C-alpha positions in Angstrom: 0.0 0.0 0.0 1.4 3.4 -1.0 2.1 6.1 1.6 -0.5 8.3 -0.1 -3.2 5.7 0.1 -2.3 4.9 3.7 -2.6 8.6 4.6 -6.0 8.8 2.9 -7.3 5.8 4.8 -6.1 7.3 8.0 -8.0 10.5 7.4 -11.2 8.5 6.5 -10.9 6.5 9.8 -10.6 9.8 11.8 -13.7 11.2 10.1 -15.6 8.1 11.0 -14.4 8.2 14.6 -15.6 11.7 14.9 -19.1 10.4 14.3 -18.6 7.8 17.0 -18.2 10.3 19.7 -21.8 11.5 19.4 -22.9 8.1 20.6 -20.5 8.0 23.5 -22.2 11.0 25.0 -25.7 10.2 23.9 -27.2 10.9 27.4 -26.1 14.5 26.9 -26.4 15.0 23.2 -28.9 12.6 21.7 -26.5 11.6 18.9 -24.8 8.4 17.8 -21.9 6.6 16.3 -21.1 4.6 13.2 -20.0 1.0 13.7 -17.7 1.1 10.7 -14.2 1.9 11.7 -14.9 1.5 15.4 -12.0 -0.1 17.3 -12.9 -3.6 18.5 -11.6 -3.1 22.0 -13.3 0.3 22.4 -16.5 -1.1 20.9 -16.5 -4.0 23.4 -15.9 -1.6 26.3 -18.8 0.6 25.2 -21.0 -2.5 24.9 -20.1 -3.7 28.4 -20.5 -0.3 30.0 -23.9 0.5 28.4 -25.3 -3.0 28.9 -24.5 -2.5 32.6 -26.5 0.7 32.6 -29.6 -0.9 31.2 -32.6 -0.9 33.6 -36.0 -1.6 32.2 -39.2 -0.2 33.8 -41.2 -3.0 35.3 -44.6 -3.4 33.7 -43.8 -0.9 30.9 -43.0 -2.6 27.6 -44.1 0.4 25.7 -45.8 3.8 26.3 -49.5 3.6 26.9 -49.8 6.2 24.1 -48.3 3.7 21.6 -50.3 0.9 19.9 -47.1 -1.1 19.6 -43.4 -1.0 20.7 -41.2 1.3 18.6 -38.1 0.3 16.7 -35.7 3.2 16.5 -34.3 1.8 13.3 -37.5 2.7 11.4 -39.7 4.7 13.8 -39.7 8.2 15.2 -39.0 8.0 18.9 -38.8 10.2 22.0 -36.3 10.2 24.8 -36.6 11.8 28.2 -33.3 12.9 29.7 -33.3 13.1 33.5 -30.5 14.9 35.4 -30.4 14.1 39.1 -28.2 15.2 42.0 -27.3 12.0 43.7 -24.2 13.4 45.4 -23.0 11.8 48.7 -23.4 15.1 50.5 -27.2 15.3 49.8 -27.8 11.5 50.2 -31.5 11.6 49.2 -31.4 8.0 48.1 -34.5 6.9 46.2 -36.2 10.2 47.0 -33.9 12.2 44.7 -35.7 14.9 42.8 -34.8 15.6 39.2 -32.7 18.7 38.7 -32.9 18.9 34.9 -35.5 17.5 32.5 -35.1 17.5 28.7 -37.4 15.8 26.2 -36.1 15.0 22.7 -38.1 13.8 19.7 -36.2 12.2 16.8 -37.6 12.1 13.3 -36.1 9.1 11.5 -36.8 10.3 8.0 -35.6 13.8 8.4 -32.8 12.8 10.8 -33.8 15.8 12.9 -34.1 16.3 16.7 -36.3 18.7 18.7 -35.2 19.3 22.3 -37.4 21.0 24.8 -36.2 22.0 28.3 -38.8 21.5 31.0 -38.5 23.9 33.9 -38.0 21.9 37.2 -40.6 24.0 39.1 -43.3 23.6 36.4 -46.8 23.2 38.0 -48.1 20.1 36.4 -50.3 17.1 37.1 -48.5 14.0 38.3 -50.3 10.7 37.7 -48.2 9.0 40.2 -49.8 10.9 43.1 -53.0 12.2 41.5 -52.5 16.0 42.0 -50.5 18.9 40.7 -47.2 19.9 42.0 -43.6 20.6 40.8 -42.6 18.3 38.0 -39.2 17.6 39.6 -41.0 15.9 42.5 -42.1 13.1 40.2 -38.8 11.4 40.3 -38.8 11.4 44.1 -42.3 9.8 44.2 -41.8 7.2 41.5 -38.4 7.4 39.8 -38.1 7.6 36.0 -41.6 6.0 35.5 -43.3 8.8 37.3 -41.3 11.4 35.5 -42.2 9.8 32.1 -45.9 9.7 32.9 -45.9 13.3 34.0 -44.2 14.4 30.7 -46.6 12.3 28.7 -49.5 13.9 30.4 -48.0 17.4 29.8 -47.5 17.0 26.0 -49.9 14.2 25.1 -47.1 12.4 23.3 -45.5 9.0 24.1 -42.1 8.9 25.9 -40.4 5.8 24.5 -37.1 5.9 26.3 -35.4 7.6 29.3 -31.8 8.3 30.1 -31.0 9.2 33.7 -27.6 10.6 34.6 -26.2 12.1 37.8 -23.9 15.1 37.9 -20.7 13.0 38.4 -21.1 11.9 34.7 -21.6 15.5 33.5 -18.5 16.7 35.3 -16.4 13.7 34.2 -17.4 14.1 30.6 -16.6 17.8 30.4 -13.3 17.2 32.1 -12.5 14.3 29.8 -12.9 16.8 26.9 -10.5 19.2 28.6 -13.3 21.7 29.1 -15.9 23.3 26.9 -16.4 26.8 25.5 -19.6 28.5 26.7 -20.9 32.0 27.0 -21.4 33.0 30.7 -24.2 35.6 30.9 -23.1 37.4 34.1 -20.7 37.2 37.0 -21.7 34.5 39.5 -20.6 32.8 42.6 -22.0 29.3 42.9 -21.6 26.2 45.0 -19.8 23.2 43.6 -20.9 19.6 43.4 -20.1 19.1 47.1 -22.4 22.0 48.0 -19.4 24.2 49.1 -20.8 27.8 48.9 -19.2 30.2 46.5 -16.6 27.6 45.4 -17.1 28.5 41.7 -16.6 32.1 40.5 -17.4 32.9 36.9 -17.0 36.1 35.0 -19.2 37.1 32.0 -18.2 36.3 28.5 -17.1 33.4 26.3 -14.7 31.2 28.2 -13.5 27.6 28.7 -15.1 25.9 31.6 -14.1 22.7 33.4 -16.7 20.2 34.7 -17.4 21.9 38.0 -17.7 25.3 36.3 -20.0 24.0 33.6 -22.2 22.3 36.2 -22.4 25.5 38.2 -23.5 27.4 35.1 -26.1 24.8 34.3 -27.6 24.9 37.7 -27.6 28.6 38.6 -30.8 30.6 38.4 -30.1 33.3 41.0 -30.4 36.2 38.6 -33.1 34.9 36.2 -35.5 32.0 36.0 -36.0 28.4 34.9 -36.6 29.4 31.3 -33.2 31.1 31.0 -31.7 28.2 33.0 -33.0 25.8 30.4 -31.6 27.8 27.6 -28.2 27.8 29.3 -28.3 24.0 29.7 -29.1 23.7 25.9 -26.1 26.0 25.1 -23.9 23.9 27.4 -25.0 20.7 25.5 -24.1 22.4 22.3 -20.7 23.3 23.8 -20.1 19.7 24.7 -21.1 18.7 21.1 -18.7 21.1 19.5 -15.8 20.0 21.6 -16.6 16.4 21.1 -16.3 16.5 17.4 -13.0 18.3 17.5 -9.8 16.4 16.7 -8.6 16.9 20.2 -11.4 14.7 21.5 -10.4 11.6 19.5 -8.2 10.3 22.3 -10.8 10.9 25.0 -13.4 8.2 24.0 -12.2 5.7 26.6 -12.6 8.2 29.4 -16.0 9.4 28.1 -17.3 5.8 28.0 -16.2 5.2 31.5 -17.7 8.4 32.8 -21.1 7.7 31.3 -21.2 4.0 32.0 -20.6 4.5 35.7 -23.3 7.2 36.1 -26.1 6.3 33.7 -29.3 4.4 33.8 -31.5 3.8 30.8 -34.1 1.5 29.3 -32.4 1.7 25.9 -30.5 -1.4 24.9 -27.1 -1.2 23.3 -28.6 -2.3 20.0 -31.3 0.4 20.3 -28.6 3.0 20.8 -26.7 1.7 17.8 -29.9 2.1 15.8 -29.6 5.9 16.2 -26.3 5.9 14.2 -27.9 7.4 11.1 -28.4 10.7 13.0 -24.7 11.0 13.5 -23.9 10.5 9.8 -25.0 13.9 8.9 -22.4 16.6 8.6 -24.4 18.8 10.9 -27.0 17.5 13.3 -30.4 19.1 12.7 -31.3 20.1 16.3 -34.0 22.6 17.1 -34.3 23.7 20.8 -37.6 24.8 22.3 -38.6 26.6 25.5 -41.8 26.6 27.6 -43.0 30.1 28.5 -44.7 30.8 31.7 -44.6 33.0 34.8 -43.6 33.0 38.5 -46.4 32.2 40.9 -47.0 31.2 44.5 -49.6 28.7 45.7 -50.0 28.4 49.4 -46.6 30.2 49.8 -44.8 27.7 47.6 -43.0 28.9 44.4 -44.0 27.4 41.1 -43.4 28.1 37.4 -46.9 28.4 35.9 -46.8 27.3 32.3 -48.4 29.4 29.7 -51.2 27.3 28.2 -50.8 28.6 24.7 -47.0 27.9 24.7 -47.5 24.4 26.1 -50.2 23.6 23.5 -48.1 24.9 20.6 -45.1 23.0 21.8 -47.2 19.8 22.2 -48.4 20.2 18.6 -44.9 20.8 17.3 -43.6 17.6 19.0 -46.6 15.6 17.9 -46.0 16.7 14.3 -42.3 15.9 14.6 -43.1 12.4 15.8 -45.8 12.2 13.1 -48.4 11.0 15.5 -52.1 11.8 15.7 -53.0 12.0 19.4 -56.6 11.2 18.7 -55.7 7.8 17.3 -52.8 6.9 19.6 -53.1 4.3 22.3 -55.2 5.3 25.3 -53.6 6.4 28.5 -54.8 5.3 31.9 -53.7 8.7 33.3 -56.6 10.8 34.5 -56.2 14.3 36.0 -58.2 14.9 39.1 -59.1 18.2 40.7 -57.1 17.5 43.8 -55.3 20.3 45.7 -51.5 20.0 46.0 -50.8 18.4 49.3 -47.0 18.2 48.6 -44.7 19.1 51.4 -41.6 19.7 49.2 -40.5 23.1 48.2 
């Protein structure tokens, strides 16, 4: 083989490997990898790590809003990303509330993704308990299943998969990438992942953030609200994506796999993740981010984010159209909203 041909093949392999990295951080980016050109040892490690993260939801083979189980190879699907703070310092155990919720819909034909951030204090109906309260309490009451059911009720669309990650994975992935470039909107002092007050100090402007700094930026809302917080989280994900496809990230796959595998839980099998590879084959992922408008409110002296009904309805329709489903002909849900006052004691 000539030196020229060898050089060309090496370049092709690097291009294929850049597509792979999307899959390795799928809990953060909803993107994938191409099996072609994937190193056998690294592939096996990914398979082992992600198989170990698999956790099905008992009694839920499919969404109640589906007539049959989806196949991501041919069907449009939805994924709920649940970020939780399961740090040793907080030690909430099974009562951990979700700190970040993002719903993604993936259109197989268009190879496009819509991503909506759900404010954690959104005042919504929780089927798990039968009354309205903050959506982030759903996970404390019934884990991913309760969170999924709450989101399905909100948007009247099926949630096919969930991916739950704690903040250790977020920090480790960002650090494995040697930091990410993100715009910081204003000066801030924030606690770190160990709840040490004012441990993170950020100045406004575009800058490179390490894992702790990126987490602080993702969590803060001292000077604005959940809507702006959700937008920042989306920008952070884009920052991770941009860094992940850079040439400097090629040697970081092993660390990224380890970080995610140790801190992830999902009902997606390894084969189902691989089925999303076609989304990563596009030169630029078609991702559209959405926000849910609303306003601050207090109910019985407890703060909530009161969703704007028109914004919620329009977002619901947009997601239904993207999934190409007719909610009037989908499978019937057993969820029924009752007029019960919020008796929740959480704040």
